[in-house]
VMD Tcl script that builds the backbone (N, CA, C; Angstrom):
set m [mol new atoms 273]
animate dup $m
set s [atomselect $m all]
$s set {name element resname resid chain x y z} {
  {N N MET 1 A 116.988 125.149 84.809}
  {CA C MET 1 A 115.727 124.598 85.262}
  {C C MET 1 A 114.777 124.559 84.065}
  {N N ASN 2 A 114.121 123.476 83.924}
  {CA C ASN 2 A 113.200 123.241 82.829}
  {C C ASN 2 A 111.907 124.057 83.027}
  {N N GLU 3 A 111.268 124.428 81.915}
  {CA C GLU 3 A 110.017 125.186 82.020}
  {C C GLU 3 A 108.922 124.385 82.714}
  {N N LEU 4 A 108.938 123.082 82.509}
  {CA C LEU 4 A 107.919 122.233 83.141}
  {C C LEU 4 A 108.085 122.204 84.656}
  {N N ILE 5 A 109.315 122.248 85.117}
  {CA C ILE 5 A 109.557 122.270 86.559}
  {C C ILE 5 A 109.047 123.585 87.152}
  {N N VAL 6 A 109.324 124.689 86.473}
  {CA C VAL 6 A 108.862 126.002 86.950}
  {C C VAL 6 A 107.343 126.044 86.965}
  {N N ILE 7 A 106.724 125.547 85.911}
  {CA C ILE 7 A 105.263 125.530 85.843}
  {C C ILE 7 A 104.686 124.681 86.964}
  {N N ASP 8 A 105.324 123.546 87.266}
  {CA C ASP 8 A 104.844 122.681 88.338}
  {C C ASP 8 A 104.991 123.356 89.701}
  {N N ILE 9 A 106.105 124.050 89.925}
  {CA C ILE 9 A 106.309 124.758 91.196}
  {C C ILE 9 A 105.256 125.855 91.359}
  {N N VAL 10 A 105.013 126.617 90.316}
  {CA C VAL 10 A 104.017 127.696 90.381}
  {C C VAL 10 A 102.614 127.129 90.555}
  {N N ARG 11 A 102.319 126.024 89.879}
  {CA C ARG 11 A 101.006 125.396 90.023}
  {C C ARG 11 A 100.774 124.945 91.451}
  {N N GLN 12 A 101.783 124.307 92.046}
  {CA C GLN 12 A 101.656 123.868 93.439}
  {C C GLN 12 A 101.502 125.064 94.383}
  {N N ALA 13 A 102.256 126.131 94.131}
  {CA C ALA 13 A 102.175 127.318 94.988}
  {C C ALA 13 A 100.792 127.950 94.910}
  {N N LEU 14 A 100.248 128.067 93.700}
  {CA C LEU 14 A 98.906 128.640 93.552}
  {C C LEU 14 A 97.850 127.766 94.212}
  {N N TYR 15 A 98.012 126.447 94.109}
  {CA C TYR 15 A 97.065 125.536 94.751}
  {C C TYR 15 A 97.111 125.695 96.276}
  {N N ILE 16 A 98.303 125.817 96.832}
  {CA C ILE 16 A 98.440 126.004 98.280}
  {C C ILE 16 A 97.818 127.335 98.706}
  {N N VAL 17 A 98.037 128.385 97.916}
  {CA C VAL 17 A 97.463 129.695 98.238}
  {C C VAL 17 A 95.943 129.625 98.224}
  {N N LEU 18 A 95.385 128.998 97.199}
  {CA C LEU 18 A 93.919 128.885 97.128}
  {C C LEU 18 A 93.362 128.035 98.260}
  {N N LYS 19 A 94.041 126.926 98.551}
  {CA C LYS 19 A 93.549 126.020 99.587}
  {C C LYS 19 A 93.629 126.645 100.973}
  {N N THR 20 A 94.694 127.387 101.248}
  {CA C THR 20 A 94.842 127.956 102.584}
  {C C THR 20 A 94.055 129.248 102.776}
  {N N SER 21 A 93.722 129.936 101.700}
  {CA C SER 21 A 92.938 131.166 101.848}
  {C C SER 21 A 91.439 130.913 101.777}
  {N N ALA 22 A 91.035 129.732 101.360}
  {CA C ALA 22 A 89.613 129.427 101.207}
  {C C ALA 22 A 88.802 129.574 102.497}
  {N N PRO 23 A 89.272 129.105 103.656}
  {CA C PRO 23 A 88.443 129.269 104.864}
  {C C PRO 23 A 88.140 130.732 105.194}
  {N N MET 24 A 89.143 131.604 105.085}
  {CA C MET 24 A 88.906 133.021 105.387}
  {C C MET 24 A 87.970 133.661 104.371}
  {N N LEU 25 A 88.162 133.335 103.106}
  {CA C LEU 25 A 87.301 133.913 102.071}
  {C C LEU 25 A 85.860 133.440 102.202}
  {N N LEU 26 A 85.681 132.155 102.491}
  {CA C LEU 26 A 84.322 131.621 102.622}
  {C C LEU 26 A 83.598 132.197 103.832}
  {N N ILE 27 A 84.286 132.285 104.967}
  {CA C ILE 27 A 83.626 132.826 106.158}
  {C C ILE 27 A 83.336 134.310 105.967}
  {N N SER 28 A 84.210 135.024 105.285}
  {CA C SER 28 A 83.949 136.433 104.999}
  {C C SER 28 A 82.739 136.585 104.080}
  {N N LEU 29 A 82.621 135.701 103.112}
  {CA C LEU 29 A 81.472 135.722 102.201}
  {C C LEU 29 A 80.177 135.439 102.944}
  {N N VAL 30 A 80.182 134.433 103.798}
  {CA C VAL 30 A 78.971 134.053 104.525}
  {C C VAL 30 A 78.555 135.158 105.501}
  {N N VAL 31 A 79.520 135.690 106.262}
  {CA C VAL 31 A 79.188 136.749 107.225}
  {C C VAL 31 A 78.701 137.992 106.489}
  {N N GLY 32 A 79.328 138.341 105.386}
  {CA C GLY 32 A 78.883 139.501 104.610}
  {C C GLY 32 A 77.489 139.320 104.065}
  {N N LEU 33 A 77.190 138.110 103.609}
  {CA C LEU 33 A 75.847 137.827 103.094}
  {C C LEU 33 A 74.795 137.922 104.193}
  {N N ILE 34 A 75.101 137.365 105.357}
  {CA C ILE 34 A 74.152 137.420 106.471}
  {C C ILE 34 A 73.924 138.866 106.919}
  {N N ILE 35 A 74.986 139.631 107.037}
  {CA C ILE 35 A 74.861 141.034 107.450}
  {C C ILE 35 A 74.091 141.845 106.411}
  {N N SER 36 A 74.345 141.581 105.123}
  {CA C SER 36 A 73.619 142.343 104.088}
  {C C SER 36 A 72.141 141.978 104.073}
  {N N ILE 37 A 71.811 140.724 104.346}
  {CA C ILE 37 A 70.394 140.347 104.449}
  {C C ILE 37 A 69.744 141.043 105.645}
  {N N LEU 38 A 70.450 141.074 106.781}
  {CA C LEU 38 A 69.922 141.772 107.948}
  {C C LEU 38 A 69.765 143.272 107.688}
  {N N GLN 39 A 70.709 143.853 106.952}
  {CA C GLN 39 A 70.593 145.278 106.614}
  {C C GLN 39 A 69.400 145.534 105.705}
  {N N THR 40 A 69.157 144.618 104.781}
  {CA C THR 40 A 68.024 144.784 103.875}
  {C C THR 40 A 66.705 144.660 104.622}
  {N N VAL 41 A 66.627 143.695 105.522}
  {CA C VAL 41 A 65.392 143.464 106.264}
  {C C VAL 41 A 65.103 144.623 107.216}
  {N N THR 42 A 66.137 145.127 107.878}
  {CA C THR 42 A 65.921 146.177 108.871}
  {C C THR 42 A 66.069 147.592 108.312}
  {N N SER 43 A 66.410 147.727 107.054}
  {CA C SER 43 A 66.598 149.021 106.377}
  {C C SER 43 A 67.697 149.869 107.009}
  {N N ILE 44 A 68.676 149.221 107.600}
  {CA C ILE 44 A 69.850 149.930 108.122}
  {C C ILE 44 A 70.890 149.933 107.005}
  {N N GLN 45 A 71.253 151.106 106.534}
  {CA C GLN 45 A 72.180 151.208 105.414}
  {C C GLN 45 A 73.532 151.773 105.864}
  {N N GLU 46 A 74.089 151.199 106.887}
  {CA C GLU 46 A 75.398 151.623 107.384}
  {C C GLU 46 A 76.472 150.775 106.704}
  {N N GLN 47 A 77.394 151.432 106.005}
  {CA C GLN 47 A 78.409 150.714 105.237}
  {C C GLN 47 A 79.464 150.053 106.123}
  {N N THR 48 A 79.715 150.618 107.279}
  {CA C THR 48 A 80.757 150.078 108.152}
  {C C THR 48 A 80.257 148.954 109.051}
  {N N LEU 49 A 78.995 148.625 108.979}
  {CA C LEU 49 A 78.420 147.602 109.849}
  {C C LEU 49 A 78.988 146.211 109.558}
  {N N THR 50 A 79.361 145.931 108.334}
  {CA C THR 50 A 79.864 144.598 107.988}
  {C C THR 50 A 81.322 144.426 108.361}
  {N N PHE 51 A 82.053 145.487 108.618}
  {CA C PHE 51 A 83.484 145.394 108.848}
  {C C PHE 51 A 83.827 144.629 110.121}
  {N N VAL 52 A 83.236 145.001 111.240}
  {CA C VAL 52 A 83.577 144.390 112.528}
  {C C VAL 52 A 83.191 142.910 112.593}
  {N N PRO 53 A 81.979 142.502 112.187}
  {CA C PRO 53 A 81.670 141.069 112.220}
  {C C PRO 53 A 82.589 140.238 111.304}
  {N N LYS 54 A 82.929 140.778 110.128}
  {CA C LYS 54 A 83.849 140.054 109.246}
  {C C LYS 54 A 85.225 139.929 109.882}
  {N N LEU 55 A 85.689 140.987 110.501}
  {CA C LEU 55 A 86.992 140.972 111.156}
  {C C LEU 55 A 87.032 139.953 112.288}
  {N N ILE 56 A 85.983 139.901 113.087}
  {CA C ILE 56 A 85.912 138.930 114.185}
  {C C ILE 56 A 85.834 137.510 113.645}
  {N N ALA 57 A 85.028 137.303 112.599}
  {CA C ALA 57 A 84.895 135.961 112.024}
  {C C ALA 57 A 86.206 135.475 111.418}
  {N N ILE 58 A 86.906 136.351 110.723}
  {CA C ILE 58 A 88.188 135.955 110.133}
  {C C ILE 58 A 89.210 135.671 111.228}
  {N N PHE 59 A 89.207 136.451 112.289}
  {CA C PHE 59 A 90.105 136.197 113.413}
  {C C PHE 59 A 89.818 134.835 114.039}
  {N N LEU 60 A 88.544 134.498 114.224}
  {CA C LEU 60 A 88.194 133.192 114.796}
  {C C LEU 60 A 88.594 132.045 113.877}
  {N N ILE 61 A 88.395 132.217 112.578}
  {CA C ILE 61 A 88.798 131.176 111.628}
  {C C ILE 61 A 90.309 131.008 111.618}
  {N N LEU 62 A 91.040 132.116 111.724}
  {CA C LEU 62 A 92.498 132.009 111.797}
  {C C LEU 62 A 92.940 131.278 113.056}
  {N N MET 63 A 92.229 131.498 114.154}
  {CA C MET 63 A 92.555 130.776 115.382}
  {C C MET 63 A 92.268 129.288 115.232}
  {N N LEU 64 A 91.163 128.957 114.538}
  {CA C LEU 64 A 90.797 127.551 114.370}
  {C C LEU 64 A 91.643 126.845 113.315}
  {N N CYS 65 A 91.906 127.513 112.214}
  {CA C CYS 65 A 92.590 126.880 111.078}
  {C C CYS 65 A 94.052 127.292 110.954}
  {N N GLY 66 A 94.562 128.090 111.863}
  {CA C GLY 66 A 95.928 128.590 111.738}
  {C C GLY 66 A 96.976 127.505 111.716}
  {N N SER 67 A 96.840 126.513 112.581}
  {CA C SER 67 A 97.832 125.433 112.595}
  {C C SER 67 A 97.775 124.606 111.316}
  {N N TRP 68 A 96.582 124.399 110.781}
  {CA C TRP 68 A 96.461 123.664 109.517}
  {C C TRP 68 A 97.108 124.440 108.378}
  {N N ILE 69 A 96.876 125.755 108.350}
  {CA C ILE 69 A 97.466 126.595 107.307}
  {C C ILE 69 A 98.991 126.549 107.400}
  {N N LEU 70 A 99.523 126.691 108.608}
  {CA C LEU 70 A 100.968 126.645 108.772}
  {C C LEU 70 A 101.541 125.282 108.404}
  {N N ASN 71 A 100.832 124.201 108.731}
  {CA C ASN 71 A 101.308 122.865 108.350}
  {C C ASN 71 A 101.317 122.687 106.836}
  {N N GLU 72 A 100.307 123.212 106.151}
  {CA C GLU 72 A 100.282 123.126 104.691}
  {C C GLU 72 A 101.438 123.905 104.070}
  {N N LEU 73 A 101.661 125.113 104.563}
  {CA C LEU 73 A 102.759 125.926 104.046}
  {C C LEU 73 A 104.112 125.300 104.359}
  {N N ARG 74 A 104.258 124.767 105.571}
  {CA C ARG 74 A 105.502 124.110 105.949}
  {C C ARG 74 A 105.763 122.898 105.075}
  {N N GLY 75 A 104.738 122.107 104.805}
  {CA C GLY 75 A 104.894 120.937 103.947}
  {C C GLY 75 A 105.343 121.309 102.546}
  {N N TYR 76 A 104.784 122.378 102.011}
  {CA C TYR 76 A 105.179 122.818 100.668}
  {C C TYR 76 A 106.618 123.314 100.661}
  {N N ILE 77 A 106.996 124.079 101.676}
  {CA C ILE 77 A 108.360 124.606 101.733}
  {C C ILE 77 A 109.372 123.487 101.932}
  {N N VAL 78 A 109.049 122.511 102.787}
  {CA C VAL 78 A 109.948 121.369 102.984}
  {C C VAL 78 A 110.109 120.592 101.688}
  {N N GLU 79 A 109.014 120.377 100.966}
  {CA C GLU 79 A 109.088 119.682 99.681}
  {C C GLU 79 A 109.924 120.482 98.674}
  {N N LEU 80 A 109.742 121.783 98.662}
  {CA C LEU 80 A 110.488 122.635 97.746}
  {C C LEU 80 A 111.977 122.608 98.063}
  {N N PHE 81 A 112.337 122.718 99.341}
  {CA C PHE 81 A 113.755 122.712 99.714}
  {C C PHE 81 A 114.385 121.334 99.576}
  {N N SER 82 A 113.608 120.274 99.815}
  {CA C SER 82 A 114.181 118.930 99.677}
  {C C SER 82 A 114.445 118.591 98.216}
  {N N ASN 83 A 113.737 119.197 97.289}
  {CA C ASN 83 A 113.963 118.963 95.861}
  {C C ASN 83 A 114.856 120.029 95.237}
  {N N PHE 84 A 115.504 120.842 96.067}
  {CA C PHE 84 A 116.314 121.945 95.556}
  {C C PHE 84 A 117.457 121.456 94.679}
  {N N SER 85 A 118.116 120.382 95.091}
  {CA C SER 85 A 119.227 119.857 94.288}
  {C C SER 85 A 118.729 119.359 92.932}
  {N N TYR 86 A 117.547 118.791 92.897}
  {CA C TYR 86 A 116.966 118.348 91.627}
  {C C TYR 86 A 116.712 119.535 90.712}
  {N N TYR 87 A 116.225 120.636 91.279}
  {CA C TYR 87 A 115.952 121.820 90.482}
  {C C TYR 87 A 117.239 122.449 89.947}
  {N N VAL 88 A 118.279 122.474 90.776}
  {CA C VAL 88 A 119.553 123.074 90.373}
  {C C VAL 88 A 120.238 122.220 89.315}
  {N N ASN 89 A 120.164 120.897 89.464}
  {CA C ASN 89 A 120.829 119.995 88.514}
  {C C ASN 89 A 120.169 119.998 87.149}
  {N N ASN 90 A 118.925 120.426 87.044}
  {CA C ASN 90 A 118.213 120.424 85.774}
  {C C ASN 90 A 118.186 121.802 85.117}
  {N N ILE 91 A 119.229 122.571 85.340}
  {CA C ILE 91 A 119.281 123.909 84.730}
  {C C ILE 91 A 119.588 123.818 83.282}
}
mol reanalyze $m
mol bondsrecalc $m
mol representation Tube
mol addrep $m
C-alpha cells in the first residue's frame, strides 16, 4: 500500500471523526457556557452543577443526530471496504 493511500485513509477517518463529534462538542460547550454564566450571576460555585445538564444535552443531541452519525460512519466504512481490493493490489 502506498503512503499516499494510507495518508488519504487517515485524513478521511479524521475528517469523519471531527464531523460526527462536532454536534456533541458544540452542545456541551454551549451548555457549559450557559451554566457557568448562571453560576457567576447567582454566585453558586458548585462544580457538579454542570455535569447533569451537559449529560442531558448530549443525550438529546445523540437522539437527534444519531442516525446521521451512523449514516456517515456507514458510508465511510462501505467506501473503505469497497476499495479494499484497490488497497491490497497497490502494496
